[in-house]
N, CA, C and O atoms as a Tripos MOL2 file, in Angstrom:
@<TRIPOS>MOLECULE
protein
  312   311    78     0     0
PROTEIN
NO_CHARGES

@<TRIPOS>ATOM
      1 N          16.9730    3.6310   -4.1530 N.3       1 MET1
      2 CA         16.3980    2.2640   -3.7300 C.3       1 MET1
      3 C          15.7170    1.6630   -4.9820 C.2       1 MET1
      4 O          14.9860    2.3270   -5.7170 O.2       1 MET1
      5 N          16.0040    0.3830   -5.1640 N.am      2 ASP2
      6 CA         15.3630   -0.2670   -6.3060 C.3       2 ASP2
      7 C          13.7860   -0.6190   -6.0660 C.2       2 ASP2
      8 O          13.3250   -0.6280   -4.9240 O.2       2 ASP2
      9 N          13.0820   -0.8750   -7.0810 N.am      3 ILE3
     10 CA         11.6440   -1.1160   -6.9440 C.3       3 ILE3
     11 C          11.4020   -2.3850   -6.1380 C.2       3 ILE3
     12 O          10.4450   -2.3600   -5.3640 O.2       3 ILE3
     13 N          12.1190   -3.4650   -6.2120 N.am      4 SER4
     14 CA         11.9210   -4.5630   -5.3520 C.3       4 SER4
     15 C          12.0380   -4.3380   -3.9480 C.2       4 SER4
     16 O          11.2360   -4.8310   -3.1540 O.2       4 SER4
     17 N          13.0390   -3.5860   -3.5860 N.am      5 ALA5
     18 CA         13.1620   -3.1580   -2.1310 C.3       5 ALA5
     19 C          11.9860   -2.3690   -1.6320 C.2       5 ALA5
     20 O          11.5590   -2.5300   -0.4880 O.2       5 ALA5
     21 N          11.4380   -1.4850   -2.5120 N.am      6 GLU6
     22 CA         10.3900   -0.5280   -2.0810 C.3       6 GLU6
     23 C           9.1210   -1.4330   -2.0010 C.2       6 GLU6
     24 O           8.2820   -1.2060   -1.1290 O.2       6 GLU6
     25 N           8.9660   -2.4230   -2.8650 N.am      7 LEU7
     26 CA          7.7390   -3.2860   -2.8380 C.3       7 LEU7
     27 C           7.6800   -4.0630   -1.4950 C.2       7 LEU7
     28 O           6.6400   -4.2270   -0.8570 O.2       7 LEU7
     29 N           8.9600   -4.5460   -1.1140 N.am      8 LYS8
     30 CA          9.1160   -5.2150    0.0450 C.3       8 LYS8
     31 C           8.7250   -4.3460    1.3310 C.2       8 LYS8
     32 O           8.0020   -4.7940    2.2200 O.2       8 LYS8
     33 N           9.2230   -3.1790    1.3410 N.am      9 ILE9
     34 CA          8.8230   -2.2060    2.3430 C.3       9 ILE9
     35 C           7.2720   -1.9510    2.4310 C.2       9 ILE9
     36 O           6.6780   -1.8590    3.5060 O.2       9 ILE9
     37 N           6.7200   -1.8550    1.2920 N.am     10 LEU10
     38 CA          5.2200   -1.6630    1.1020 C.3      10 LEU10
     39 C           4.4860   -2.8170    1.7370 C.2      10 LEU10
     40 O           3.6170   -2.6420    2.5910 O.2      10 LEU10
     41 N           4.8770   -4.0510    1.2790 N.am     11 GLN11
     42 CA          4.2770   -5.3890    1.6920 C.3      11 GLN11
     43 C           4.3770   -5.5330    3.1880 C.2      11 GLN11
     44 O           3.3990   -5.9320    3.8210 O.2      11 GLN11
     45 N           5.5460   -5.2190    3.8020 N.am     12 ASP12
     46 CA          5.7600   -5.3350    5.1570 C.3      12 ASP12
     47 C           4.8660   -4.2710    5.9580 C.2      12 ASP12
     48 O           4.2920   -4.5910    6.9990 O.2      12 ASP12
     49 N           4.7850   -3.0050    5.4160 N.am     13 ALA13
     50 CA          4.0010   -2.0740    6.1160 C.3      13 ALA13
     51 C           2.5010   -2.3950    6.0970 C.2      13 ALA13
     52 O           1.7780   -2.1330    7.0590 O.2      13 ALA13
     53 N           2.0430   -2.9870    4.9370 N.am     14 ILE14
     54 CA          0.5770   -3.4220    4.9760 C.3      14 ILE14
     55 C           0.3340   -4.5480    6.0360 C.2      14 ILE14
     56 O          -0.7110   -4.5540    6.6870 O.2      14 ILE14
     57 N           1.2580   -5.4610    6.2000 N.am     15 LYS15
     58 CA          1.1620   -6.4590    7.1030 C.3      15 LYS15
     59 C           1.2290   -5.9730    8.5750 C.2      15 LYS15
     60 O           0.4960   -6.3970    9.4690 O.2      15 LYS15
     61 N           2.1840   -5.0430    8.7190 N.am     16 GLU16
     62 CA          2.2940   -4.4670   10.1130 C.3      16 GLU16
     63 C           1.2670   -3.5640   10.5700 C.2      16 GLU16
     64 O           0.8680   -3.6050   11.7340 O.2      16 GLU16
     65 N           0.8170   -2.7510    9.7210 N.am     17 TYR17
     66 CA         -0.1480   -1.6340   10.1120 C.3      17 TYR17
     67 C          -1.6180   -2.0120    9.8250 C.2      17 TYR17
     68 O          -2.5450   -1.3890   10.3420 O.2      17 TYR17
     69 N          -1.7940   -3.0140    9.0140 N.am     18 GLY18
     70 CA         -3.1810   -3.2240    8.6010 C.3      18 GLY18
     71 C          -3.8250   -4.3730    9.3710 C.2      18 GLY18
     72 O          -3.3390   -4.7880   10.4230 O.2      18 GLY18
     73 N          -4.8610   -4.8460    8.8550 N.am     19 THR19
     74 CA         -5.6900   -5.9770    9.5540 C.3      19 THR19
     75 C          -5.8610   -7.1270    8.4390 C.2      19 THR19
     76 O          -5.5110   -6.9390    7.2740 O.2      19 THR19
     77 N          -6.3520   -8.1670    8.8300 N.am     20 VAL20
     78 CA         -6.7620   -9.2560    7.9660 C.3      20 VAL20
     79 C          -8.2060   -9.1070    7.6320 C.2      20 VAL20
     80 O          -9.0410   -9.1070    8.5370 O.2      20 VAL20
     81 N          -8.5510   -8.9790    6.3630 N.am     21 ASN21
     82 CA         -9.9680   -8.7690    5.9520 C.3      21 ASN21
     83 C         -10.7190  -10.1380    5.9770 C.2      21 ASN21
     84 O         -10.1570  -11.1770    6.3220 O.2      21 ASN21
     85 N         -12.0460  -10.0710    5.5850 N.am     22 SER22
     86 CA        -12.8310  -11.2740    5.5130 C.3      22 SER22
     87 C         -12.4560  -12.2920    4.5230 C.2      22 SER22
     88 O         -13.0270  -13.3830    4.5190 O.2      22 SER22
     89 N         -11.4980  -11.9890    3.6560 N.am     23 GLU23
     90 CA        -11.0530  -12.9380    2.6930 C.3      23 GLU23
     91 C          -9.6740  -13.5730    3.0790 C.2      23 GLU23
     92 O          -9.0580  -14.3890    2.3920 O.2      23 GLU23
     93 N          -9.2870  -13.0610    4.2990 N.am     24 GLY24
     94 CA         -8.0310  -13.6050    4.8250 C.3      24 GLY24
     95 C          -6.7840  -12.9120    4.2610 C.2      24 GLY24
     96 O          -5.6850  -13.4390    4.4330 O.2      24 GLY24
     97 N          -6.9100  -11.7140    3.5710 N.am     25 ARG25
     98 CA         -5.7950  -11.0090    3.0770 C.3      25 ARG25
     99 C          -5.5760   -9.7820    4.0030 C.2      25 ARG25
    100 O          -6.4610   -9.2450    4.6700 O.2      25 ARG25
    101 N          -4.2250   -9.4020    3.9470 N.am     26 SER26
    102 CA         -3.8810   -8.2050    4.7840 C.3      26 SER26
    103 C          -4.3530   -6.9500    4.0250 C.2      26 SER26
    104 O          -4.2180   -6.8850    2.8030 O.2      26 SER26
    105 N          -4.8820   -5.9960    4.7100 N.am     27 SER27
    106 CA         -5.4620   -4.7820    4.1740 C.3      27 SER27
    107 C          -5.1580   -3.5960    5.0340 C.2      27 SER27
    108 O          -5.2720   -3.6980    6.2550 O.2      27 SER27
    109 N          -4.8000   -2.5380    4.5050 N.am     28 CYS28
    110 CA         -4.4700   -1.2460    5.2210 C.3      28 CYS28
    111 C          -4.9690   -0.0930    4.5360 C.2      28 CYS28
    112 O          -4.9110    0.0010    3.3100 O.2      28 CYS28
    113 N          -5.5300    0.9190    5.3910 N.am     29 ALA29
    114 CA         -6.0050    2.1090    4.7580 C.3      29 ALA29
    115 C          -4.8040    2.9200    4.3450 C.2      29 ALA29
    116 O          -3.7400    2.9730    4.9620 O.2      29 ALA29
    117 N          -5.1350    3.6040    3.1200 N.am     30 TYR30
    118 CA         -4.0170    4.4250    2.4510 C.3      30 TYR30
    119 C          -3.4570    5.4960    3.4980 C.2      30 TYR30
    120 O          -2.2490    5.7020    3.6190 O.2      30 TYR30
    121 N          -4.3240    6.0870    4.1610 N.am     31 GLY31
    122 CA         -3.8740    7.2170    5.1620 C.3      31 GLY31
    123 C          -2.8790    6.5720    6.1910 C.2      31 GLY31
    124 O          -1.8880    7.2240    6.5200 O.2      31 GLY31
    125 N          -3.0850    5.3880    6.6880 N.am     32 ILE32
    126 CA         -2.1360    4.8310    7.6120 C.3      32 ILE32
    127 C          -0.9010    4.4730    6.8290 C.2      32 ILE32
    128 O           0.1700    4.7350    7.3770 O.2      32 ILE32
    129 N          -0.8760    3.9280    5.6590 N.am     33 LEU33
    130 CA          0.2790    3.6790    4.9020 C.3      33 LEU33
    131 C           1.1170    4.8900    4.6200 C.2      33 LEU33
    132 O           2.3470    4.8470    4.6430 O.2      33 LEU33
    133 N           0.4150    5.9870    4.3510 N.am     34 PHE34
    134 CA          0.9780    7.2760    4.0080 C.3      34 PHE34
    135 C           1.7030    7.7620    5.2050 C.2      34 PHE34
    136 O           2.8500    8.1920    5.0830 O.2      34 PHE34
    137 N           1.1060    7.7210    6.3590 N.am     35 ASP35
    138 CA          1.6980    8.3080    7.6690 C.3      35 ASP35
    139 C           2.9010    7.4590    8.0980 C.2      35 ASP35
    140 O           3.8860    7.9850    8.6140 O.2      35 ASP35
    141 N           2.8070    6.1090    7.8730 N.am     36 ASN36
    142 CA          3.9150    5.1760    8.4630 C.3      36 ASN36
    143 C           4.9860    4.9290    7.5440 C.2      36 ASN36
    144 O           5.9990    4.3680    7.9610 O.2      36 ASN36
    145 N           4.8790    5.3110    6.2280 N.am     37 THR37
    146 CA          6.0310    5.1150    5.3910 C.3      37 THR37
    147 C           6.6040    6.3140    4.7480 C.2      37 THR37
    148 O           7.3610    6.2170    3.7820 O.2      37 THR37
    149 N           6.2570    7.4430    5.2650 N.am     38 ALA38
    150 CA          6.7660    8.7940    4.8040 C.3      38 ALA38
    151 C           8.2290    8.8470    4.9050 C.2      38 ALA38
    152 O           8.8710    9.4880    4.0730 O.2      38 ALA38
    153 N           8.8170    8.2030    5.8880 N.am     39 ASP39
    154 CA         10.3020    8.2160    6.0560 C.3      39 ASP39
    155 C          10.9870    7.2070    5.2150 C.2      39 ASP39
    156 O          12.1720    7.3790    4.9270 O.2      39 ASP39
    157 N          10.3190    6.1420    4.7880 N.am     40 THR40
    158 CA         11.0510    5.0760    4.0880 C.3      40 THR40
    159 C          10.7020    5.0000    2.5440 C.2      40 THR40
    160 O          11.5470    4.6150    1.7350 O.2      40 THR40
    161 N           9.4930    5.3600    2.1880 N.am     41 LEU41
    162 CA          9.0900    5.3710    0.7610 C.3      41 LEU41
    163 C           8.6760    6.8670    0.3450 C.2      41 LEU41
    164 O           7.6170    7.4240    0.6360 O.2      41 LEU41
    165 N           9.7600    7.4020   -0.4090 N.am     42 GLU42
    166 CA          9.4980    8.8560   -0.8210 C.3      42 GLU42
    167 C           8.3390    9.0460   -1.7790 C.2      42 GLU42
    168 O           7.6140   10.0400   -1.7440 O.2      42 GLU42
    169 N           8.1940    7.9920   -2.6810 N.am     43 ALA43
    170 CA          7.1810    8.0250   -3.6560 C.3      43 ALA43
    171 C           6.1790    6.8950   -3.5010 C.2      43 ALA43
    172 O           6.0910    5.9600   -4.2970 O.2      43 ALA43
    173 N           5.4230    7.0530   -2.4080 N.am     44 LEU44
    174 CA          4.4900    5.9560   -2.1140 C.3      44 LEU44
    175 C           3.5180    5.6710   -3.2100 C.2      44 LEU44
    176 O           3.2240    4.5060   -3.4750 O.2      44 LEU44
    177 N           2.9690    6.7500   -3.9060 N.am     45 ASN45
    178 CA          2.0320    6.4800   -5.0470 C.3      45 ASN45
    179 C           2.7660    5.7670   -6.1290 C.2      45 ASN45
    180 O           2.1410    4.8820   -6.7140 O.2      45 ASN45
    181 N           3.9930    6.0120   -6.4890 N.am     46 GLY46
    182 CA          4.6430    5.2430   -7.5110 C.3      46 GLY46
    183 C           4.8640    3.8050   -7.2170 C.2      46 GLY46
    184 O           4.7460    2.9090   -8.0520 O.2      46 GLY46
    185 N           5.2110    3.6370   -5.8990 N.am     47 THR47
    186 CA          5.3650    2.2260   -5.4500 C.3      47 THR47
    187 C           4.0190    1.5350   -5.4330 C.2      47 THR47
    188 O           3.9720    0.3290   -5.6760 O.2      47 THR47
    189 N           2.9420    2.2090   -5.1670 N.am     48 LEU48
    190 CA          1.6780    1.5410   -5.0920 C.3      48 LEU48
    191 C           1.2220    1.2540   -6.5230 C.2      48 LEU48
    192 O           0.6260    0.1970   -6.7310 O.2      48 LEU48
    193 N           1.4350    2.0470   -7.4550 N.am     49 ARG49
    194 CA          1.1050    1.8360   -8.9520 C.3      49 ARG49
    195 C           1.8570    0.7360   -9.4410 C.2      49 ARG49
    196 O           1.2970   -0.0980  -10.1520 O.2      49 ARG49
    197 N           3.3000    0.6120   -9.0840 N.am     50 ALA50
    198 CA          4.0260   -0.5150   -9.6740 C.3      50 ALA50
    199 C           3.6050   -1.8060   -8.9880 C.2      50 ALA50
    200 O           3.6750   -2.8620   -9.6170 O.2      50 ALA50
    201 N           3.1850   -1.7790   -7.7740 N.am     51 ALA51
    202 CA          2.7260   -2.9510   -7.0870 C.3      51 ALA51
    203 C           1.4220   -3.4070   -7.6530 C.2      51 ALA51
    204 O           1.1710   -4.6020   -7.8100 O.2      51 ALA51
    205 N           0.5370   -2.3780   -7.9790 N.am     52 LYS52
    206 CA         -0.7670   -2.8180   -8.6110 C.3      52 LYS52
    207 C          -0.5480   -3.4110  -10.0320 C.2      52 LYS52
    208 O          -1.2350   -4.3570  -10.4170 O.2      52 LYS52
    209 N           0.3660   -2.8760  -10.7670 N.am     53 ARG53
    210 CA          0.7380   -3.3490  -12.0270 C.3      53 ARG53
    211 C           1.1490   -4.7750  -11.9850 C.2      53 ARG53
    212 O           0.7770   -5.5970  -12.8220 O.2      53 ARG53
    213 N           1.9140   -5.0350  -11.0050 N.am     54 GLN54
    214 CA          2.4770   -6.4580  -10.8130 C.3      54 GLN54
    215 C           1.5630   -7.3360  -10.0410 C.2      54 GLN54
    216 O           1.9620   -8.4080   -9.5870 O.2      54 GLN54
    217 N           0.2660   -6.8840   -9.8690 N.am     55 LYS55
    218 CA         -0.6670   -7.5840   -9.1260 C.3      55 LYS55
    219 C          -0.3480   -8.0880   -7.8250 C.2      55 LYS55
    220 O          -0.7430   -9.1810   -7.4190 O.2      55 LYS55
    221 N           0.4540   -7.2000   -7.0910 N.am     56 LYS56
    222 CA          0.8050   -7.4610   -5.7250 C.3      56 LYS56
    223 C          -0.0900   -6.9030   -4.6510 C.2      56 LYS56
    224 O          -0.1780   -7.4030   -3.5290 O.2      56 LYS56
    225 N          -0.7800   -5.7860   -5.0780 N.am     57 VAL57
    226 CA         -1.7530   -5.2510   -4.3390 C.3      57 VAL57
    227 C          -3.0190   -4.7470   -5.2020 C.2      57 VAL57
    228 O          -2.9490   -4.6370   -6.4260 O.2      57 VAL57
    229 N          -4.1300   -4.4630   -4.4950 N.am     58 ALA58
    230 CA         -5.2120   -4.0690   -5.1530 C.3      58 ALA58
    231 C          -5.9160   -2.8570   -4.3870 C.2      58 ALA58
    232 O          -5.9650   -2.8470   -3.1570 O.2      58 ALA58
    233 N          -6.4240   -1.9000   -5.1190 N.am     59 PHE59
    234 CA         -7.1700   -0.7490   -4.4830 C.3      59 PHE59
    235 C          -8.1320   -0.1410   -5.4710 C.2      59 PHE59
    236 O          -7.8870   -0.2490   -6.6730 O.2      59 PHE59
    237 N          -9.2120    0.4910   -5.0490 N.am     60 ASP60
    238 CA        -10.2410    0.9440   -5.9540 C.3      60 ASP60
    239 C          -9.9050    2.4420   -6.3590 C.2      60 ASP60
    240 O         -10.6480    3.3290   -5.9390 O.2      60 ASP60
    241 N          -8.9070    2.7330   -7.0910 N.am     61 ALA61
    242 CA         -8.6300    3.9740   -7.5780 C.3      61 ALA61
    243 C          -7.4960    3.9790   -8.5640 C.2      61 ALA61
    244 O          -6.6170    3.1230   -8.4570 O.2      61 ALA61
    245 N          -7.4540    4.8590   -9.4920 N.am     62 GLU62
    246 CA         -6.1780    4.9170  -10.3720 C.3      62 GLU62
    247 C          -4.9520    5.4600   -9.6400 C.2      62 GLU62
    248 O          -3.8450    4.9530   -9.8200 O.2      62 GLU62
    249 N          -5.1430    6.4570   -8.8430 N.am     63 ILE63
    250 CA         -4.1040    7.0080   -8.0370 C.3      63 ILE63
    251 C          -4.7410    7.4980   -6.6780 C.2      63 ILE63
    252 O          -5.8190    8.0900   -6.6400 O.2      63 ILE63
    253 N          -4.0520    7.2270   -5.6690 N.am     64 LEU64
    254 CA         -4.5740    7.6270   -4.2330 C.3      64 LEU64
    255 C          -3.9930    8.9850   -3.8840 C.2      64 LEU64
    256 O          -2.8100    9.2480   -4.1010 O.2      64 LEU64
    257 N          -4.8190    9.8160   -3.3560 N.am     65 MET65
    258 CA         -4.3630   11.2250   -2.8380 C.3      65 MET65
    259 C          -4.7990   11.4860   -1.5580 C.2      65 MET65
    260 O          -5.9600   11.1840   -1.2850 O.2      65 MET65
    261 N          -4.0040   12.0520   -0.6110 N.am     66 MET66
    262 CA         -4.3380   12.4670    0.6550 C.3      66 MET66
    263 C          -4.9040   13.8900    0.6170 C.2      66 MET66
    264 O          -4.4430   14.7170   -0.1700 O.2      66 MET66
    265 N          -5.9010   14.1800    1.4620 N.am     67 PRO67
    266 CA         -6.6770   13.3950    2.3470 C.3      67 PRO67
    267 C          -7.8380   12.6960    1.8100 C.2      67 PRO67
    268 O          -8.4400   11.8740    2.5000 O.2      67 PRO67
    269 N          -8.2050   12.9910    0.5490 N.am     68 LYS68
    270 CA         -9.3710   12.4410   -0.0960 C.3      68 LYS68
    271 C          -9.5920   10.9480    0.0550 C.2      68 LYS68
    272 O         -10.6800   10.4700    0.3770 O.2      68 LYS68
    273 N          -8.4280   10.1900   -0.2100 N.am     69 ASP69
    274 CA         -8.5070    8.6990   -0.2350 C.3      69 ASP69
    275 C          -7.9710    8.0300    0.9750 C.2      69 ASP69
    276 O          -7.6700    6.8370    0.9400 O.2      69 ASP69
    277 N          -7.8340    8.7780    2.0850 N.am     70 LYS70
    278 CA         -7.2100    8.2460    3.3020 C.3      70 LYS70
    279 C          -7.8560    6.8970    3.7410 C.2      70 LYS70
    280 O          -7.1730    6.0290    4.2840 O.2      70 LYS70
    281 N          -9.1280    6.7460    3.5050 N.am     71 ASP71
    282 CA         -9.7890    5.4340    3.9980 C.3      71 ASP71
    283 C          -9.8420    4.4220    2.9000 C.2      71 ASP71
    284 O         -10.3700    3.3490    3.1940 O.2      71 ASP71
    285 N          -9.3880    4.5760    1.6920 N.am     72 VAL72
    286 CA         -9.3700    3.5640    0.7460 C.3      72 VAL72
    287 C          -8.3670    2.3910    1.3120 C.2      72 VAL72
    288 O          -7.2820    2.5920    1.8570 O.2      72 VAL72
    289 N          -8.9030    1.2880    1.0890 N.am     73 GLN73
    290 CA         -8.0850   -0.0130    1.5220 C.3      73 GLN73
    291 C          -7.1760   -0.4530    0.4810 C.2      73 GLN73
    292 O          -7.5470   -0.5880   -0.6860 O.2      73 GLN73
    293 N          -5.9130   -0.6970    0.9060 N.am     74 VAL74
    294 CA         -4.9380   -1.2270   -0.0440 C.3      74 VAL74
    295 C          -4.8180   -2.7410    0.3860 C.2      74 VAL74
    296 O          -4.4910   -3.0410    1.5350 O.2      74 VAL74
    297 N          -5.0830   -3.6380   -0.5400 N.am     75 VAL75
    298 CA         -5.1240   -4.9670   -0.0840 C.3      75 VAL75
    299 C          -3.9720   -5.7750   -0.7320 C.2      75 VAL75
    300 O          -3.7460   -5.7600   -1.9420 O.2      75 VAL75
    301 N          -3.2530   -6.4920    0.1910 N.am     76 LEU76
    302 CA         -2.0910   -7.2660   -0.2640 C.3      76 LEU76
    303 C          -2.6080   -8.6470   -0.9580 C.2      76 LEU76
    304 O          -3.3220   -9.4580   -0.3680 O.2      76 LEU76
    305 N          -2.1820   -8.7860   -2.1860 N.am     77 LEU77
    306 CA         -2.6580  -10.0130   -2.8690 C.3      77 LEU77
    307 C          -1.7720  -11.2080   -2.8390 C.2      77 LEU77
    308 O          -2.1620  -12.2980   -3.2570 O.2      77 LEU77
    309 N          -0.5450  -11.0080   -2.3350 N.am     78 GLU78
    310 CA          0.4040  -12.2040   -2.1470 C.3      78 GLU78
    311 C           1.2130  -12.1050   -0.9170 C.2      78 GLU78
    312 O           2.0190  -12.9920   -0.6350 O.2      78 GLU78
@<TRIPOS>BOND
     1     1     2 1
     2     2     3 1
     3     3     4 2
     4     3     5 am
     5     5     6 1
     6     6     7 1
     7     7     8 2
     8     7     9 am
     9     9    10 1
    10    10    11 1
    11    11    12 2
    12    11    13 am
    13    13    14 1
    14    14    15 1
    15    15    16 2
    16    15    17 am
    17    17    18 1
    18    18    19 1
    19    19    20 2
    20    19    21 am
    21    21    22 1
    22    22    23 1
    23    23    24 2
    24    23    25 am
    25    25    26 1
    26    26    27 1
    27    27    28 2
    28    27    29 am
    29    29    30 1
    30    30    31 1
    31    31    32 2
    32    31    33 am
    33    33    34 1
    34    34    35 1
    35    35    36 2
    36    35    37 am
    37    37    38 1
    38    38    39 1
    39    39    40 2
    40    39    41 am
    41    41    42 1
    42    42    43 1
    43    43    44 2
    44    43    45 am
    45    45    46 1
    46    46    47 1
    47    47    48 2
    48    47    49 am
    49    49    50 1
    50    50    51 1
    51    51    52 2
    52    51    53 am
    53    53    54 1
    54    54    55 1
    55    55    56 2
    56    55    57 am
    57    57    58 1
    58    58    59 1
    59    59    60 2
    60    59    61 am
    61    61    62 1
    62    62    63 1
    63    63    64 2
    64    63    65 am
    65    65    66 1
    66    66    67 1
    67    67    68 2
    68    67    69 am
    69    69    70 1
    70    70    71 1
    71    71    72 2
    72    71    73 am
    73    73    74 1
    74    74    75 1
    75    75    76 2
    76    75    77 am
    77    77    78 1
    78    78    79 1
    79    79    80 2
    80    79    81 am
    81    81    82 1
    82    82    83 1
    83    83    84 2
    84    83    85 am
    85    85    86 1
    86    86    87 1
    87    87    88 2
    88    87    89 am
    89    89    90 1
    90    90    91 1
    91    91    92 2
    92    91    93 am
    93    93    94 1
    94    94    95 1
    95    95    96 2
    96    95    97 am
    97    97    98 1
    98    98    99 1
    99    99   100 2
   100    99   101 am
   101   101   102 1
   102   102   103 1
   103   103   104 2
   104   103   105 am
   105   105   106 1
   106   106   107 1
   107   107   108 2
   108   107   109 am
   109   109   110 1
   110   110   111 1
   111   111   112 2
   112   111   113 am
   113   113   114 1
   114   114   115 1
   115   115   116 2
   116   115   117 am
   117   117   118 1
   118   118   119 1
   119   119   120 2
   120   119   121 am
   121   121   122 1
   122   122   123 1
   123   123   124 2
   124   123   125 am
   125   125   126 1
   126   126   127 1
   127   127   128 2
   128   127   129 am
   129   129   130 1
   130   130   131 1
   131   131   132 2
   132   131   133 am
   133   133   134 1
   134   134   135 1
   135   135   136 2
   136   135   137 am
   137   137   138 1
   138   138   139 1
   139   139   140 2
   140   139   141 am
   141   141   142 1
   142   142   143 1
   143   143   144 2
   144   143   145 am
   145   145   146 1
   146   146   147 1
   147   147   148 2
   148   147   149 am
   149   149   150 1
   150   150   151 1
   151   151   152 2
   152   151   153 am
   153   153   154 1
   154   154   155 1
   155   155   156 2
   156   155   157 am
   157   157   158 1
   158   158   159 1
   159   159   160 2
   160   159   161 am
   161   161   162 1
   162   162   163 1
   163   163   164 2
   164   163   165 am
   165   165   166 1
   166   166   167 1
   167   167   168 2
   168   167   169 am
   169   169   170 1
   170   170   171 1
   171   171   172 2
   172   171   173 am
   173   173   174 1
   174   174   175 1
   175   175   176 2
   176   175   177 am
   177   177   178 1
   178   178   179 1
   179   179   180 2
   180   179   181 am
   181   181   182 1
   182   182   183 1
   183   183   184 2
   184   183   185 am
   185   185   186 1
   186   186   187 1
   187   187   188 2
   188   187   189 am
   189   189   190 1
   190   190   191 1
   191   191   192 2
   192   191   193 am
   193   193   194 1
   194   194   195 1
   195   195   196 2
   196   195   197 am
   197   197   198 1
   198   198   199 1
   199   199   200 2
   200   199   201 am
   201   201   202 1
   202   202   203 1
   203   203   204 2
   204   203   205 am
   205   205   206 1
   206   206   207 1
   207   207   208 2
   208   207   209 am
   209   209   210 1
   210   210   211 1
   211   211   212 2
   212   211   213 am
   213   213   214 1
   214   214   215 1
   215   215   216 2
   216   215   217 am
   217   217   218 1
   218   218   219 1
   219   219   220 2
   220   219   221 am
   221   221   222 1
   222   222   223 1
   223   223   224 2
   224   223   225 am
   225   225   226 1
   226   226   227 1
   227   227   228 2
   228   227   229 am
   229   229   230 1
   230   230   231 1
   231   231   232 2
   232   231   233 am
   233   233   234 1
   234   234   235 1
   235   235   236 2
   236   235   237 am
   237   237   238 1
   238   238   239 1
   239   239   240 2
   240   239   241 am
   241   241   242 1
   242   242   243 1
   243   243   244 2
   244   243   245 am
   245   245   246 1
   246   246   247 1
   247   247   248 2
   248   247   249 am
   249   249   250 1
   250   250   251 1
   251   251   252 2
   252   251   253 am
   253   253   254 1
   254   254   255 1
   255   255   256 2
   256   255   257 am
   257   257   258 1
   258   258   259 1
   259   259   260 2
   260   259   261 am
   261   261   262 1
   262   262   263 1
   263   263   264 2
   264   263   265 am
   265   265   266 1
   266   266   267 1
   267   267   268 2
   268   267   269 am
   269   269   270 1
   270   270   271 1
   271   271   272 2
   272   271   273 am
   273   273   274 1
   274   274   275 1
   275   275   276 2
   276   275   277 am
   277   277   278 1
   278   278   279 1
   279   279   280 2
   280   279   281 am
   281   281   282 1
   282   282   283 1
   283   283   284 2
   284   283   285 am
   285   285   286 1
   286   286   287 1
   287   287   288 2
   288   287   289 am
   289   289   290 1
   290   290   291 1
   291   291   292 2
   292   291   293 am
   293   293   294 1
   294   294   295 1
   295   295   296 2
   296   295   297 am
   297   297   298 1
   298   298   299 1
   299   299   300 2
   300   299   301 am
   301   301   302 1
   302   302   303 1
   303   303   304 2
   304   303   305 am
   305   305   306 1
   306   306   307 1
   307   307   308 2
   308   307   309 am
   309   309   310 1
   310   310   311 1
   311   311   312 2
@<TRIPOS>SUBSTRUCTURE
     1 MET1         2 RESIDUE 1 A MET
     2 ASP2         6 RESIDUE 1 A ASP
     3 ILE3        10 RESIDUE 1 A ILE
     4 SER4        14 RESIDUE 1 A SER
     5 ALA5        18 RESIDUE 1 A ALA
     6 GLU6        22 RESIDUE 1 A GLU
     7 LEU7        26 RESIDUE 1 A LEU
     8 LYS8        30 RESIDUE 1 A LYS
     9 ILE9        34 RESIDUE 1 A ILE
    10 LEU10       38 RESIDUE 1 A LEU
    11 GLN11       42 RESIDUE 1 A GLN
    12 ASP12       46 RESIDUE 1 A ASP
    13 ALA13       50 RESIDUE 1 A ALA
    14 ILE14       54 RESIDUE 1 A ILE
    15 LYS15       58 RESIDUE 1 A LYS
    16 GLU16       62 RESIDUE 1 A GLU
    17 TYR17       66 RESIDUE 1 A TYR
    18 GLY18       70 RESIDUE 1 A GLY
    19 THR19       74 RESIDUE 1 A THR
    20 VAL20       78 RESIDUE 1 A VAL
    21 ASN21       82 RESIDUE 1 A ASN
    22 SER22       86 RESIDUE 1 A SER
    23 GLU23       90 RESIDUE 1 A GLU
    24 GLY24       94 RESIDUE 1 A GLY
    25 ARG25       98 RESIDUE 1 A ARG
    26 SER26      102 RESIDUE 1 A SER
    27 SER27      106 RESIDUE 1 A SER
    28 CYS28      110 RESIDUE 1 A CYS
    29 ALA29      114 RESIDUE 1 A ALA
    30 TYR30      118 RESIDUE 1 A TYR
    31 GLY31      122 RESIDUE 1 A GLY
    32 ILE32      126 RESIDUE 1 A ILE
    33 LEU33      130 RESIDUE 1 A LEU
    34 PHE34      134 RESIDUE 1 A PHE
    35 ASP35      138 RESIDUE 1 A ASP
    36 ASN36      142 RESIDUE 1 A ASN
    37 THR37      146 RESIDUE 1 A THR
    38 ALA38      150 RESIDUE 1 A ALA
    39 ASP39      154 RESIDUE 1 A ASP
    40 THR40      158 RESIDUE 1 A THR
    41 LEU41      162 RESIDUE 1 A LEU
    42 GLU42      166 RESIDUE 1 A GLU
    43 ALA43      170 RESIDUE 1 A ALA
    44 LEU44      174 RESIDUE 1 A LEU
    45 ASN45      178 RESIDUE 1 A ASN
    46 GLY46      182 RESIDUE 1 A GLY
    47 THR47      186 RESIDUE 1 A THR
    48 LEU48      190 RESIDUE 1 A LEU
    49 ARG49      194 RESIDUE 1 A ARG
    50 ALA50      198 RESIDUE 1 A ALA
    51 ALA51      202 RESIDUE 1 A ALA
    52 LYS52      206 RESIDUE 1 A LYS
    53 ARG53      210 RESIDUE 1 A ARG
    54 GLN54      214 RESIDUE 1 A GLN
    55 LYS55      218 RESIDUE 1 A LYS
    56 LYS56      222 RESIDUE 1 A LYS
    57 VAL57      226 RESIDUE 1 A VAL
    58 ALA58      230 RESIDUE 1 A ALA
    59 PHE59      234 RESIDUE 1 A PHE
    60 ASP60      238 RESIDUE 1 A ASP
    61 ALA61      242 RESIDUE 1 A ALA
    62 GLU62      246 RESIDUE 1 A GLU
    63 ILE63      250 RESIDUE 1 A ILE
    64 LEU64      254 RESIDUE 1 A LEU
    65 MET65      258 RESIDUE 1 A MET
    66 MET66      262 RESIDUE 1 A MET
    67 PRO67      266 RESIDUE 1 A PRO
    68 LYS68      270 RESIDUE 1 A LYS
    69 ASP69      274 RESIDUE 1 A ASP
    70 LYS70      278 RESIDUE 1 A LYS
    71 ASP71      282 RESIDUE 1 A ASP
    72 VAL72      286 RESIDUE 1 A VAL
    73 GLN73      290 RESIDUE 1 A GLN
    74 VAL74      294 RESIDUE 1 A VAL
    75 VAL75      298 RESIDUE 1 A VAL
    76 LEU76      302 RESIDUE 1 A LEU
    77 LEU77      306 RESIDUE 1 A LEU
    78 GLU78      310 RESIDUE 1 A GLU
């Protein structure tokens, strides 16, 4: 699967499983994304890092790890 398809899956998952934060952006906990994209995104961390580099998402960590970062919010920027 190419990265643009994986980014689309990630964006759709954040919208579907997350909530809208106080800034009006979709946001989802990493643990929820991890649980709900395990079958479709084999390398969730790689996809998240690519999305962060492209400024499509934001989160407060260099890399997210389960279970330590399960409550970290991944915010959709576009």
